[in-house]
Every structure is written in structure tokens, then in C-alpha cells.
N, C-alpha and C positions, 0 to 999 in steps of 0.2 A: 251764384252771385246775382243780385237783382239787376235787371237791365233798366237804366234810367229812362229809356224810351217807352217802356211798357207800363201800363197801370196794373193794379193788383189782379185784374181779370185777364191779363195777358193781351190787352188791346193796345193799339198804338196811342200813346199820349203825346209824344214829341217825335219829330224826325231829326235826329242829330247825326246819324252815321248809318251806313249800310252794315257796318260791322256788328255782329251779334244779333241782327234781326233774323228771325226764323224764315225759312223759305215760304211758309204759308202766308206770312204778311207781305213778302215781296210779290208773290203771285196774286194776292188779293188786290194790291195796288195796281199791278199790270192789268188785271182783269177789269178793274173799275175804270181805268183810263180808257180802255177799249170802248166802254159804253158811252164815253163823251165824244167819240169820233162819229161822224156822219156815216150811217150804214150804207149810203149810196156808193161807197167805194172811192169817194173823193178825198177822204182823210181830212175833212173840214171839222172844226171843233164846234159843237153845238152849245148854245146858251141854255142854262137851266136855273131855277130859282132856289137851289138847295141852301145857299148861305145868305138868303135875303135877311137883312137886319143885323148881320154880323159885321164887325169892324176888324179889318186886317191891316196891320201896320208893317210896311216895308222899311226896316231900319238898316240902311247900308252904310257901314263905316268904311267901305272900300268900293271903288267904282266898278260897275259892271252893267253896261247898258242892256245887254242881251238877257241876262238872268233877271234883273229887276223888271224889265219890260214884260217878259213872259210870265213872271209871277203876278204882275199887275193885271195882265190880260186874263190869266187863269182865274183870279179872284173876281174880276168883273163878269166873266162868263158864268160864274156861280152866283151872280147877283149880290155879291158882298160890297160893303163900303170900303174903299181902299184909301189909305193915307200913306203917302211917300214922304219920308223925312230926308231933308238935305242935311246930312250930318256935318258937312264941312262948315255950315253956318249955324249949327245948332248949339244947344247949351253945353254939349261935351267939349266944344272948342273953347268954352269959357271956364273950364275947370270942373264941371259937374262930372261925377263918376258915372260909369256905365249903368250900374244898378239904380242910381238915383234917377237917371233918365228913364229907365224902364218903369220905375215906380210911378213917375209922373204920367207916363203913357197908360199905365194900368188904371190910373185915376180917371183917364178919359174913356174908360170902358172898352179897352182893347180886348178882343177875343182871341187873337192869334198874332204872333210876331214872326216875321220872316227876317232873319238876321244874317248879314254878311259882315265879316270882321277879319282884319289882318292877323289877329292873334288866335292861335289854336286854342280851342276850349271855350271861346266866348259864348257860343250858343248853349253849351252845357251849363255854364255859370248862370245864364239867364233862366234856363229851364228849371234849375234847382231852386231859383229864387221866387218865381212867380207862383200865384195861387193855382190850385189843381184844375180849375176850370179854364185856365189859359194855356194855349198850346204854342210851342216854339218849333219853327222849321229852320234848320241850318242851311243857309244858301251859300256856304263856303266859309271855312275858318282856317286861316293860315295855310299850312301845308297838310292839315289834318284830314278834312273830309268835305265832300260836295255831294251829299246823298241823292238829291233830286236829279243831278246830272247823271249819276250812276244809274238811277232808275230809268231815266228816259233812254239811256243807252241800251239797257236791258230790253225795254219795250221795242226799240228799233230792231234789235237783233231778233227778237221773237217774231216781230211783224214780217221780217223777210226770211227768216230761217226756221220758224215754227217751233223748234225744239232747242234745248240747250245741251242735252246729254250726248250728242254726237258731233259736237263742234270742236274745231281747233281755232283758237283766237290768239291774235298777236296784238300787244299794246306796244307802240313804238314812240320813243322820244324821251322827253325830260321826266322820267319816273321820279327822280329825287325830289323835285320841287312841286310835284303835281298832286293836289288833293283829289282831283278827278281820278287819277290812276288808282289811288288807294280805294276809293269808293267802287270803282269798276272791278278791281281784283276781289274785294270782299263779296260783291254781289255775284260775280261770275262763279266764284268758288261755291257759294251757298246754293246757287241754282244748278250746280252739278256739271259745269263744263269740264270735260275730262282732260283737256290739254290747254293750258294757258301759258303763253310765251310773253316775255318782255324783251324788247330789242332796244339797246341803247349803248352809248359809250360808257366806260367804267365811271367816268366823272359825273354822269347823270343817273347813277343808280345808287339807292340807299344800301348801306352795308349789310342789312338784314334781309334783302329782297328774296334771297333763296329760301328763306324760312316761311315765305308766304304761299308756298305750294306752286310756284311758277318755274318754268324753264327759262334760263337766262341765255340770251344770245347777244354777242357784240357785232356779229356780221349780219347785215340786213338780208342779204341774199339767202343765207342759210335759214334765218328765222322766219322768212315769209313763205318758204316752200310748203305748198299744199295747205295753206290756212284758209278758213272759211270767212273770217272776219278780220279786217285790219283797222285797228283803232289808233289813229294818229293823235299826238299830243302837241300842244303849243309849247314852244320854248319859253319858260318863265324867266325872262331876262330881269324882271324887276325883283325877283327873289334870289338871284345869283349874287354871290359875294366872291370876287376874284374872277379869274379867267377859267371858267369851266370848259370853254370851247376855244379852239384856235381861231376860227372865223366862221361866219354864217355860210360862206361859200363852201368851206370844207365840210361843214355839217351836212349841207344839202347833198354834197357828193356822196357821202357815206350813209346818211340816214334820211335823206329826203325821199318821199314816195314819188317815183316816176313811173310812166307806163311800162318801162322795161322791168323794173323791180316788181310791180304789181303782177306782171305776167307770170311770175313764179308762184303766186298764190293760185287757188282753184279758179277756174274760169268764171264761176258764179260768185266769187268772193265779193263782199260789200266793203266799202271804204267809209269810215266814220271819222269825225273830228268834232270836239266840243266847241271849237271857235273861241276867239276869233282866229282865223287862219293867217299864217305868214306864208303867202305864196312865194315859191322860189327858195324857201328855206326849209320848211317841213313837208311841203307838198307841191307838186307841179300842177299848174293850172289845168293841164290836159287830164289829170286824174280828178282834181277837185270838181271839175265841171263835166266829167265823163259819165258814161252809162252805169258804172259800178258805184258811183258816189251816192250816198244817202244822207249827205250832210244837211241839206235843206229840209228834208222830211224829219230829221232829228229835231229841228227847231219847232216844227208844228207839233210833233209828238210830245215835246216838252211841255206845251200848254196843257194837253190832256193829262199828262202824268202829274203835273203840279195841281191841277184840279182834283185829281184822284186823291192826292196826299191830303189836301185841305179838307175835302169831304170826309175822308176816313177819320182824320183827327177830330172833326166836328161831330162825328157819329151820325151822319145823315146819309 
């Protein structure tokens, strides 16, 4: 079956999901991202003229300050022209369809769209609609996928752990509602992580999770034992319907990452979180700000990874 993300030559045409992407493309993006970091060891992101004269449109139908800002910074570091659309006051709020909006933006000579939407599949719909010379990046669609977050997480893991083939990784929290978790699981599996664990209460796990090649744990102490990487997830309260949890306090008691629980992981385990963090619910401040936390470097690496995705799509 053809992958809608690849062109006829097997090159990346759109980035819609980590699912189905071959390891060679994932590694190529990670390698390219490393070239955008300052070689002096400070992990600063350099500015380059690769996308000079190109127009990148950030069209966010759903709020996300961190993701939109890092995409904007990444595009500007590549010397592109960036247009941010305030969808809440745009023509879509006046009844215009999504594809009509896209057509109008294409008429303004857009080269690339970065799309965030509450409905799963929105980025795929746009990718199928636009002309072949226009590229689409999914910046998060419903519960489906958030591929650049997955890729920046892979970059962070490789930066600190060097290899994937010898790691034990735990993803903790709201797996059910998390597009980040899906992108992480797909990427980690493709890159050859031998043991991937998910830790969550039954109410926050999708029914098919065991078919994704993961080991399921409901007890956090058991699930964290001897892991190399702990990937925490945000509680997606805005996507929950009904009472999935008794209370935030009880959730923290059983599934919040504390220094005591982290001590069960390997002594050199790293702690990650896609943000924004809910301190005292998903993660204790002593852990979030502690020596094993790589949460802030994730944000910096995210700029380099998004630069790599854009440059790869543009073929430069």
C-alpha cells in the first residue's frame, strides 16, 4: 500500500504520522537535526539560509503556544517567511470550509503548511488536496498523531542514550487521549527499542494497546523498575468525557512521578515530558527540576528537529 507521506521516489513529501515511516527516514531527520545544533556543545540552534524565499503558513485550529512558537522559530532559523493564522477570527469561523481556506492560502503562494486541528485526519485531508509542490506537516490532529513531538523525543533519547537497541522505555499516563503517545510508540518500535512499557490506569488505556507491541502495567512501581527512559504524559482533561479519574490527588498518588518512584528506574534514567506539565499531578517538582530531567532540552531540540523536517520536505 502506498504511503501518502512519501513521493514516488520514496522521499518524504508530507509528515503526517510516525506510523509507516521507514527507519531510514526517521534516522535521516534525526541526523539532519544534529547538524542544526551548535557544534560547541552548547546545544544552541544555528540560523541557516536554506528556506530563504519560501513561505510557511502555521494554521492552528487548536491552541498550542509551545508547538506553534517552536515551529515559527524553526522556520525563521531556516530564513523562511512565516505567516501565523489566528483561526479563531479567520474565515473558517464565518462558515468557510477547511479546504476553501487552504485553497485561498495556496493562492497566496504557500510552500508549506503546518497544521494543528482537533479532528483526527485533518492534516491528511489537506495533504491529499494540495498540489504536489506544497508540503504539509501535522502539528497534532485529534487523538491521532503528533509526529514532530515523537521525533524530538527520539532525538532527545538518542542524544542522551546514543542507541535505541538496548533500551527499556516506559510511557506513563494518559495513553488513551494522547496523540503524542501514539507517535512515540510508532517511532520507538520502528527504531528498534526492545522493551516498551506503558503505565496507566485501565480507564486511560485504549482497548487495543496490547496489540501495539508494548507491555502494559497498571502498577507504576513495577513498570518503572530498571527502565532507561521515563516519558511522562499530560492528562488530557479537555478530551475526557465523563469521570476517567477519581481525583487529581489520587492520580498523583498512584501515577505521579516522585523521587521515590524514579529511584526504581536505573540510576542514569532520563525523565521526559512533552509539556505543558501539571506539577503535583503528573510529576513532582523535585523530579521536573531535578538532575535526571531533560524536559527543557527537549524544547530546544524540538526547534532543530522541526528545522530538519522542513528542510527535508523542501529538498534542501
